[in-house]
VONUBA-848899 format. One record per residue (C-alpha): x, y, z; residue number from 0. Coordinates in nm, 2 decimals. Example, Ala and Ser with C-alpha at 12.3 -4.5 7.8 and 13.67 -1.06 7.14 Angstrom:
(r (1.23 -0.45 0.78) 0)
(r (1.37 -0.11 0.71) 1)
//
This chain:
(r (7.00 6.45 9.55) 0)
(r (6.80 6.59 9.85) 1)
(r (6.93 6.52 10.19) 2)
(r (6.62 6.33 10.30) 3)
(r (6.64 6.10 10.00) 4)
(r (7.00 6.03 10.08) 5)
(r (6.92 5.95 10.45) 6)
(r (6.63 5.72 10.34) 7)
(r (6.86 5.53 10.11) 8)
(r (7.13 5.49 10.37) 9)
(r (6.88 5.37 10.63) 10)
(r (6.72 5.13 10.38) 11)
(r (7.05 4.98 10.28) 12)
(r (7.17 4.94 10.63) 13)
(r (6.85 4.77 10.75) 14)
(r (6.85 4.54 10.44) 15)
(r (7.21 4.44 10.52) 16)
(r (7.11 4.38 10.89) 17)
(r (6.82 4.17 10.78) 18)
(r (7.04 3.96 10.55) 19)
(r (7.30 3.91 10.82) 20)
(r (7.01 3.81 11.06) 21)
(r (6.89 3.54 10.81) 22)
(r (7.25 3.42 10.77) 23)
(r (7.29 3.39 11.15) 24)
(r (6.96 3.21 11.18) 25)
(r (7.06 2.96 10.91) 26)
(r (7.38 2.86 11.09) 27)
(r (7.20 2.82 11.42) 28)
(r (7.23 3.16 11.57) 29)
(r (6.98 3.26 11.84) 30)
(r (6.76 3.56 11.87) 31)
(r (7.03 3.77 12.05) 32)
(r (7.24 3.77 11.74) 33)
(r (6.97 3.94 11.53) 34)
(r (6.91 4.19 11.81) 35)
(r (7.27 4.29 11.82) 36)
(r (7.28 4.32 11.44) 37)
(r (6.98 4.56 11.44) 38)
(r (7.13 4.76 11.72) 39)
(r (7.45 4.81 11.51) 40)
(r (7.24 4.90 11.21) 41)
(r (7.05 5.16 11.41) 42)
(r (7.38 5.30 11.55) 43)
(r (7.53 5.32 11.20) 44)
(r (7.21 5.49 11.07) 45)
(r (7.24 5.75 11.35) 46)
(r (7.60 5.81 11.26) 47)
(r (7.55 5.84 10.88) 48)
(r (7.21 6.02 10.85) 49)
(r (7.18 6.39 10.87) 50)
(r (6.86 6.39 11.08) 51)
(r (6.80 6.23 11.42) 52)
(r (6.46 6.06 11.32) 53)
(r (6.62 5.81 11.09) 54)
(r (6.81 5.64 11.38) 55)
(r (6.49 5.61 11.58) 56)
(r (6.30 5.47 11.28) 57)
(r (6.58 5.21 11.23) 58)
(r (6.55 5.12 11.60) 59)
(r (6.18 5.06 11.57) 60)
(r (6.22 4.87 11.25) 61)
(r (6.48 4.64 11.41) 62)
(r (6.25 4.57 11.71) 63)
(r (5.96 4.48 11.49) 64)
(r (6.16 4.29 11.23) 65)
(r (6.33 4.07 11.50) 66)
(r (5.98 3.98 11.63) 67)
(r (5.85 3.88 11.29) 68)
(r (6.16 3.72 11.13) 69)
(r (6.38 3.58 11.41) 70)
(r (6.16 3.47 11.70) 71)
(r (5.96 3.15 11.66) 72)
(r (5.70 3.11 11.52) 73)
(r (5.86 3.30 11.23) 74)
(r (5.68 3.54 10.99) 75)
(r (5.42 3.65 11.25) 76)
(r (5.41 3.96 11.47) 77)
(r (5.31 3.84 11.82) 78)
(r (5.34 4.06 12.13) 79)
(r (5.20 3.78 12.35) 80)
(r (5.52 3.58 12.33) 81)
(r (5.67 3.52 12.67) 82)
(r (5.92 3.79 12.76) 83)
(r (5.90 3.96 12.42) 84)
(r (5.78 4.30 12.56) 85)
(r (6.08 4.31 12.78) 86)
(r (6.31 4.22 12.49) 87)
(r (6.13 4.47 12.26) 88)
(r (6.17 4.75 12.52) 89)
(r (6.53 4.67 12.58) 90)
(r (6.61 4.65 12.21) 91)
(r (6.43 4.98 12.13) 92)
(r (6.59 5.16 12.43) 93)
(r (6.94 5.04 12.35) 94)
(r (6.90 5.12 11.98) 95)
(r (6.76 5.47 12.05) 96)
(r (7.03 5.53 12.32) 97)
(r (7.32 5.43 12.09) 98)
(r (7.17 5.63 11.80) 99)
(r (7.13 5.94 12.03) 100)
(r (7.49 5.91 12.15) 101)
(r (7.63 5.89 11.80) 102)
(r (7.41 6.18 11.69) 103)
(r (7.53 6.39 11.98) 104)
(r (7.89 6.30 11.91) 105)
(r (7.84 6.40 11.55) 106)
(r (7.68 6.73 11.64) 107)
(r (7.96 6.81 11.89) 108)
(r (8.22 6.73 11.62) 109)
(r (8.05 6.96 11.37) 110)
(r (8.04 7.24 11.63) 111)
(r (8.41 7.19 11.71) 112)
(r (8.50 7.20 11.35) 113)
(r (8.29 7.51 11.30) 114)
(r (8.46 7.67 11.60) 115)
(r (8.80 7.57 11.47) 116)
(r (8.72 7.73 11.13) 117)
(r (8.61 8.05 11.30) 118)
(r (8.93 8.06 11.51) 119)
(r (9.14 7.99 11.21) 120)
(r (8.97 8.26 11.01) 121)
(r (9.01 8.51 11.30) 122)
(r (9.38 8.42 11.33) 123)
(r (9.44 8.46 10.96) 124)
(r (9.26 8.79 10.96) 125)
(r (9.47 8.91 11.26) 126)
(r (9.79 8.78 11.09) 127)
(r (9.72 8.96 10.77) 128)
(r (9.64 9.28 10.95) 129)
(r (9.96 9.25 11.15) 130)
(r (10.16 9.17 10.83) 131)
(r (10.00 9.48 10.66) 132)
(r (10.09 9.70 10.96) 133)
(r (10.44 9.56 10.96) 134)
(r (10.49 9.63 10.59) 135)
(r (10.35 9.98 10.64) 136)
(r (10.59 10.04 10.92) 137)
(r (10.88 9.91 10.71) 138)
(r (10.78 10.15 10.42) 139)
(r (10.75 10.44 10.66) 140)
(r (11.10 10.38 10.81) 141)
(r (11.24 10.33 10.46) 142)
(r (11.09 10.66 10.34) 143)
(r (11.22 10.84 10.66) 144)
(r (11.57 10.70 10.61) 145)
(r (11.58 10.80 10.24) 146)
(r (11.46 11.15 10.33) 147)
(r (11.73 11.19 10.59) 148)
(r (12.00 11.04 10.39) 149)
(r (11.92 11.23 10.07) 150)
(r (11.91 11.57 10.26) 151)
(r (12.28 11.56 10.34) 152)
(r (12.42 11.51 9.98) 153)
(r (12.16 11.76 9.84) 154)
(r (12.27 12.02 10.09) 155)
(r (12.63 11.95 10.00) 156)
(r (12.56 11.98 9.63) 157)
(r (12.37 12.31 9.68) 158)
(r (12.64 12.47 9.90) 159)
(r (12.92 12.37 9.66) 160)
(r (12.72 12.49 9.36) 161)
(r (12.65 12.83 9.53) 162)
(r (13.02 12.87 9.62) 163)
(r (13.12 12.79 9.26) 164)
(r (12.88 13.05 9.13) 165)
(r (12.99 13.32 9.38) 166)
(r (13.36 13.26 9.41) 167)
(r (13.44 13.07 9.09) 168)
(r (13.67 13.33 8.95) 169)
(r (13.87 13.35 9.27) 170)
(r (13.92 12.98 9.31) 171)
(r (14.22 12.79 9.18) 172)
(r (14.18 12.52 8.92) 173)
(r (14.26 12.26 9.18) 174)
(r (13.98 12.39 9.41) 175)
(r (13.73 12.40 9.13) 176)
(r (13.82 12.05 9.03) 177)
(r (13.79 11.93 9.39) 178)
(r (13.45 12.09 9.42) 179)
(r (13.33 11.94 9.09) 180)
(r (13.44 11.60 9.20) 181)
(r (13.25 11.65 9.53) 182)
(r (12.93 11.73 9.33) 183)
(r (12.99 11.43 9.11) 184)
(r (13.05 11.19 9.41) 185)
(r (12.74 11.32 9.59) 186)
(r (12.53 11.29 9.27) 187)
(r (12.66 10.93 9.22) 188)
(r (12.56 10.84 9.57) 189)
(r (12.21 10.97 9.51) 190)
(r (12.18 10.77 9.19) 191)
(r (12.28 10.46 9.38) 192)
(r (12.03 10.53 9.65) 193)
(r (11.75 10.58 9.39) 194)
(r (11.85 10.25 9.22) 195)
(r (11.83 10.08 9.56) 196)
(r (11.49 10.23 9.62) 197)
(r (11.36 10.11 9.28) 198)
(r (11.49 9.76 9.36) 199)
(r (11.32 9.75 9.70) 200)
(r (10.99 9.86 9.55) 201)
(r (10.99 9.52 9.36) 202)
(r (10.88 9.37 9.69) 203)
(r (10.51 9.35 9.65) 204)
(r (10.27 9.50 9.91) 205)
(r (10.12 9.26 10.17) 206)
(r (10.27 8.95 10.01) 207)
(r (10.63 9.05 10.06) 208)
(r (10.75 8.83 9.78) 209)
(r (10.97 8.89 9.48) 210)
(r (10.98 8.76 9.13) 211)
(r (11.26 8.51 9.12) 212)
(r (11.44 8.35 8.83) 213)
(r (11.73 8.10 8.83) 214)
(r (12.06 8.29 8.85) 215)
(r (12.42 8.17 8.87) 216)
(r (12.52 8.29 9.22) 217)
(r (12.89 8.33 9.13) 218)
(r (12.80 8.57 8.86) 219)
(r (12.59 8.79 9.09) 220)
(r (12.88 8.80 9.34) 221)
(r (13.13 8.89 9.07) 222)
(r (12.91 9.17 8.95) 223)
(r (12.87 9.31 9.30) 224)
(r (13.25 9.29 9.37) 225)
(r (13.32 9.46 9.04) 226)
(r (13.08 9.74 9.10) 227)
(r (13.21 9.78 9.46) 228)
(r (13.58 9.78 9.36) 229)
(r (13.51 10.06 9.10) 230)
(r (13.38 10.29 9.36) 231)
(r (13.73 10.41 9.48) 232)
(r (13.76 10.13 9.73) 233)
(r (14.12 10.04 9.82) 234)
(r (14.05 9.74 10.04) 235)
(r (14.15 9.39 9.93) 236)
(r (13.85 9.16 9.86) 237)
(r (13.91 8.79 9.86) 238)
(r (13.64 8.58 9.69) 239)
(r (13.60 8.21 9.77) 240)
(r (13.37 8.01 9.54) 241)
(r (13.29 7.63 9.53) 242)
(r (13.41 7.42 9.24) 243)
(r (13.06 7.36 9.10) 244)
(r (12.83 7.64 8.99) 245)
(r (12.54 7.71 9.22) 246)
(r (12.21 7.82 9.06) 247)
(r (11.98 8.00 9.29) 248)
(r (11.63 8.14 9.22) 249)
(r (11.65 8.52 9.30) 250)
(r (11.59 8.87 9.20) 251)
(r (11.95 8.93 9.10) 252)
(r (11.93 9.32 9.12) 253)
(r (11.81 9.30 9.48) 254)
(r (12.07 9.04 9.59) 255)
(r (12.35 9.24 9.43) 256)
(r (12.24 9.55 9.62) 257)
(r (12.24 9.35 9.95) 258)
(r (12.60 9.23 9.87) 259)
(r (12.70 9.59 9.79) 260)
(r (12.56 9.71 10.12) 261)
(r (12.73 9.44 10.32) 262)
(r (13.07 9.50 10.15) 263)
(r (13.03 9.88 10.21) 264)
(r (12.93 9.82 10.57) 265)
(r (13.25 9.62 10.62) 266)
(r (13.46 9.90 10.48) 267)
(r (13.29 10.19 10.65) 268)
(r (13.29 10.04 11.00) 269)
(r (13.64 9.88 10.99) 270)
(r (13.88 10.13 10.83) 271)
(r (14.11 10.13 10.54) 272)
(r (14.31 9.83 10.66) 273)
(r (14.02 9.60 10.64) 274)
(r (14.06 9.27 10.46) 275)
(r (13.72 9.15 10.33) 276)
(r (13.63 8.80 10.23) 277)
(r (13.32 8.70 10.05) 278)
(r (13.23 8.33 10.02) 279)
(r (12.96 8.11 9.88) 280)
(r (12.86 7.75 9.97) 281)
(r (12.55 7.54 9.95) 282)
(r (12.39 7.23 10.10) 283)
(r (12.08 7.04 9.99) 284)
(r (11.84 7.32 10.08) 285)
(r (12.01 7.66 10.08) 286)
(r (12.29 7.86 9.93) 287)
(r (12.49 8.04 10.20) 288)
(r (12.65 8.38 10.13) 289)
(r (12.91 8.53 10.37) 290)
(r (13.08 8.87 10.39) 291)
(r (13.35 8.87 10.66) 292)
(r (13.60 9.14 10.77) 293)
(r (13.89 9.16 11.02) 294)
(r (13.78 9.49 11.17) 295)
(r (13.68 9.58 11.53) 296)
(r (13.37 9.36 11.53) 297)
(r (13.03 9.44 11.66) 298)
(r (12.94 9.49 12.03) 299)
(r (12.74 9.19 12.15) 300)
(r (12.46 9.41 12.28) 301)
(r (12.40 9.56 11.94) 302)
(r (12.38 9.24 11.74) 303)
(r (12.00 9.18 11.81) 304)
(r (11.91 9.53 11.70) 305)
(r (12.12 9.57 11.38) 306)
(r (11.83 9.47 11.16) 307)
(r (11.55 9.67 11.33) 308)
(r (11.40 9.97 11.16) 309)
(r (11.42 10.29 11.36) 310)
(r (11.70 10.17 11.59) 311)
(r (12.00 10.40 11.59) 312)
(r (12.24 10.18 11.80) 313)
(r (12.47 10.11 11.51) 314)
(r (12.84 10.20 11.48) 315)
(r (12.93 10.53 11.32) 316)
(r (13.15 10.50 11.01) 317)
(r (13.51 10.60 11.04) 318)
(r (13.57 10.97 10.95) 319)
(r (13.68 11.02 10.60) 320)
(r (13.52 10.71 10.45) 321)
(r (13.31 10.74 10.14) 322)
(r (12.94 10.76 10.15) 323)
(r (12.77 10.42 10.14) 324)
(r (12.53 10.26 9.89) 325)
(r (12.21 10.40 10.04) 326)
(r (12.05 10.08 10.18) 327)
(r (12.02 10.00 10.55) 328)
(r (12.06 9.66 10.71) 329)
(r (11.69 9.63 10.80) 330)
(r (11.60 9.67 10.43) 331)
(r (11.86 9.41 10.34) 332)
(r (11.70 9.17 10.58) 333)
(r (11.35 9.24 10.44) 334)
(r (11.48 9.16 10.09) 335)
(r (11.64 8.83 10.20) 336)
(r (11.32 8.73 10.39) 337)
(r (11.11 8.81 10.08) 338)
(r (11.33 8.55 9.90) 339)
(r (11.25 8.30 10.18) 340)
(r (11.59 8.32 10.34) 341)
(r (11.75 8.47 10.65) 342)
(r (12.02 8.73 10.72) 343)
(r (12.22 8.75 11.04) 344)
(r (12.54 8.89 11.18) 345)
(r (12.80 8.74 11.42) 346)
(r (13.15 8.82 11.54) 347)
(r (13.44 8.61 11.42) 348)
(r (13.62 8.40 11.68) 349)
(r (13.95 8.58 11.62) 350)
(r (13.88 8.93 11.49) 351)
(r (13.61 9.12 11.29) 352)
(r (13.26 9.04 11.21) 353)
(r (13.07 8.83 10.95) 354)
(r (12.73 8.89 10.78) 355)
(r (12.57 8.57 10.64) 356)
(r (12.24 8.51 10.45) 357)
(r (12.08 8.21 10.30) 358)
(r (11.87 8.17 9.99) 359)
(r (11.66 7.86 9.92) 360)
(r (11.77 7.65 9.62) 361)
(r (11.41 7.58 9.52) 362)
//
């Protein structure tokens, strides 16, 4: 239906209602002022509801004329000669037009404010998406840089060992050849783990930074990570504390298992062979809480805020002689947890050592 037709119908209906109320007021002994007030309200409502300004003015003129004909004695006759009517007519018309103009102005200002709000919101969303895209691009660049640097060391080790085996193989003892072969195997295994981690991280999609989650039993994911970690020549004792009831958490299990492996590895590498590790699971009505705690030397308080930042090198060096890690940094771990809608943080234990905790939403 055209806008003008809609405005005409609204105006006609409001004026018809005003006229009906005027007759009702006259029948119960109401005076002329009652009909004037009713038409003023009708003109005001018309100005509020109509899309064009002219309809409020027309409603004001109609009210002034109709009150003269229908509600001022003698009825049913338009008479400008009635004492004081010109003043009443002028006041009625002026008030009706004034109220209609005020309401129309208010409506226009409201529409402008809403339009400005939409533009501001659109600009904010555009800036936010641009910033998120830049943040993701920065994360990817740091990740590729870390992988390039980390993979260079084992590849160089494999190359040097292989060259030595080729050049000096006949002069080496069986024990030396066995040790060098084990070194190549360990370095190759580390590279395979790092590639698995990289493939897992690429599941995080572009600008959305979300993952495909399916319900998983959290206890089974923890058990799988502990089993894989324990098979990697780890001598530390790992204590696992689970709740009595199973906890089902929506997650990408491969990613969460890699995060747990990295946190376990981090506890061993930075705390020494005497480290006692405890991994625990709990839940409330909203989140599941995973914790990996150790009794090592802890983390300097000044370094805690920077542990999860890409490109920051203020992290503890691993103890000499410890095995190579699982090829995933703490910043990437936090990216994975945030992609699940959770959070990852670190804190020092009250007595000794440190604890890494992360949450995953239950829904």
